[in-house]
N, C-alpha and C positions, 0 to 999 in steps of 0.2 A: 858740768850740769848744766850750765847755764847756756853752752854750745849744742847739748843736744836740747831742750826748752825752747829756742829761737834756730834752731837751724833751718826751718823749712820756709823762713818771712824771709818776703822775698821785694816787699813794699812797705812804705809806710803814710799813715793817715797823720798828720803835727797838726794842732792848734795853732794859735799865731800868739794871742795876746797873754801875758803869764807865761808863755815857753818861749816864744824868739825875742819878745820886747815887753816892756811895759810903754804903753805910747810911744814917745819917740826914742825910748833909752831899750836898746839890743841887752839881751841878756847872754853875755858869756860875748866868744870871736864868731859868730853867723859863717864867714870867710870858710874858718877852718873847719867849722863842725860840717858842714853843706861838701867839704872837700871828703870827706873821713866817708860820707853818702855815699859820694862818687865811688871813690876807690872802694865801697863796699860791694858794688854794684846793687844798690838797691835802689827802686824807686820810689819818689817820695812826691805826695800832693797835701797841701795846708790847704785844711778846712777850716773857715771859723764860724761861727755865729754872730760877730760882729757885722753888719749891715752899713757900717757908714761912708766906706770905701767902695769904688769900684774895681773892678777886676786890676784896669788899668795903673789904679792909685796902689795896690798893695805890690803890683811888679815895680813899679818906682820906689814907692818905702822898702821892700828887697833889695832893689841897686843901690841907695843910699848906705845899707849896711854892709855893700859889696856880697850882694847874691845875686846870681839872674837863672831867672826862675822862664816857664812859658805859662802864657796864659792859661792854657788847658792845665795846666797844676796848680789851680789855683780854683776851689769852690768855696764859695762863700750863702750864706743864709739869701740872699736878695735871689738868689737862682732857684734855693728851692720854691721862696716866695712864688715865683714868677711860672712856676711849672706847675705848683699847684693852682694860683691862676688859671692859667692854661686848661689842666684837666676840667677847671670846674666855673670857670666861668666864659660866656663869647666875648672872644677881641674885641675891643671898642668901647667897652663896661667901662661906666666910670665906677672911680673907686678915691677912699679920703686913703692920704697918708698921714702918719706921724713917722718920720725918717729923714736922714741925711739923703746927699748923690747917690750914693751907692745902691742903696731900695729902690731909689726914685727911676734913675736912668735904665736899671734894671726891668722895671714895672714897663714905662714907657718905650721900649727896645721890644718888647712885646704884646705891642700896643694898647697896653690899658691906656685911661683916658684920666688922670689926676684932678681932681677938683677941688677946688677952696671955698664955691661957691655953696651957703647954706641952704639956695633952695632946690638944690639937685639932691637925689635921693640915690646916693651909690650904693651899690651891690655888695661894696666889703670895709670896712676898716683896715689898714694892712699898718701894721706898727713895729718899729724898727731903734734904735739908739738918736735920741735925735740931742743932742747939747743944746741947740737954742730953742729949746721945747717950752711955747707957752702958753699960757693958763686957758686963752681963745680958743688953743686946739683938743685941748680935752675938753673943754664942754661941746665944741664940735664935733669930736668925735663919739662924746657920751649921748648928744643926741638922735644921729647918722644911728647907732648901736640900740637905745630904743626906739629906732623907727622901725627896724628890722634889718636893718645892716648886718653879714656875718664880720666875726672877730677873727684877726690871722694876726700871728706874729711871728714875726723872726726867729727870734728864741727867747725863752724864760728867765735866761742870770742876773739873779739879783742883785749882784755886783761886779763893779767892772775894776781890774788892777790896773793901777797909776804909781809913777814912783812916789809920789806921797804917800798912798795905801790907798782902800778899799773906798770908791765911790758909788754912789745908785743906779742899774743899768737897766736894763729893760724891764724885767721884772717886780720893778720897784716903780716902772710905771705901768706896767701891763693892773699889778696890784689896786690903784687909784682908781683904773680902768670899768674893773669888775667890780668893785664897790659902788660906784657911781651907775654902772650901766645894768648891774646883776645879772650878767653874762661872762660866762668861762670864753677865751679862746683858743685858734689852733695853731696850735705851735707848729709850726715846719721846720726850726734848728734841732740841733741837738738838743737830747738826743735821740729824735727822729730818725731812722734810719735814714730817710731817701739822701742826705748830704753822704752818708757813707757809699752809698749805692752808687749815686751817680762818679765818688770816686774809686770804688772798684773798678770801674765799667772803664772807667778812665786807661787805669791802671794796667788791664786786664789780667786782675789778680784775683783768686778767692778770700773770702773771707780768714782762713785759716793760714793762708799764705802774709797777711797783713797785719802789722802791729798798730794802733794805735796811740799815740801821744796826744796828752791834754794836761791842764793844772786845778780840770774841775770835777770832780766825781760824780754829779745829775746830772752830766752833758756829756763830755768828752768820755770816761770809764763809762759810766751807763750804758750811750751809747752804743761804742765799743764792744762792752758783752753783750747787747742785746742782736747782735749784727753777727755775731761767733767771732770775732776778732779778738787776736790779745791783746793786753792795755799795759800802756807803763804813764805814771801818773807822774808830775814832774811839783817838786815842792817850792817853783821860785813865781807861780802867782795865788791863787787863791789858798790853795787847800795844806793844811796844817799835817806833819805826821800824825799826831792825834785823832784827827779827825780820817786823815787814811789808812789806820790799822782798827777804825770802827767799822770799816765800810766792809760789806760781804754783796758777793764774794771780793775777795782781795782784789785790788789791780794783779798783775803778774809782775808788776816790779815796779819799785818805788826810788825814786833817785830826788839830787836835788836840783839838778837842770837837765837841758836836752843832750849835753854834749855826755853827758854820763849815758845816758839811755843809747846812746850809737856809739856809749864806747864798750859797751855791755855784747852789741851785736856781732 
């Protein structure tokens, strides 16, 4: 039954946090897992809502766990945010950013000007995860939003998995800014289809040939289902088995971890 069900799968789109690692702690033997993927001749792209790291930093993190990938095998929400900005605003536009290097460098690479000057009127406030977020930044973001800036978010994940447990994610920051500004953000990360479309195009496969693997129902699984991919939920991140059983439509697979998913293919 399983062989017939997944016989058409040629590629994987895989989340990172909660699937491959929890912060600096790998989940399982990652070199063994990726070797199995290679042996099965499966293409793979890693797609994350986490906007804190650059593609190069993700490659370095993977290398520290014994996994070697190419830059085009990483898709992150800063890439989606930059694509959205390019499609909606002129280059050289001023923007206000809450976020770390992964988001800032991607926007700068696409010729947007990041401003911290309160006298400037940015065209948009772009929000990603920021471990060092200060109240003053929230005040400035709120003032810009109330003055007419567009509200853009890399993702809306309410929590973030760590070895100690779940901590506030970008969604928690967005909730504060929504309350303060009376404005809702445009979310460019998963479950929006943009990141999946980028990954499918790079791997040159159709949705029916791809399995989406993630630990979060409302982003990874929902996004994969909406674009027409089959989906596998892992219980190594934020979702419990009870929550998974209540989700409709159900994921095609529910596994304890990523290696168990790969073993099913």
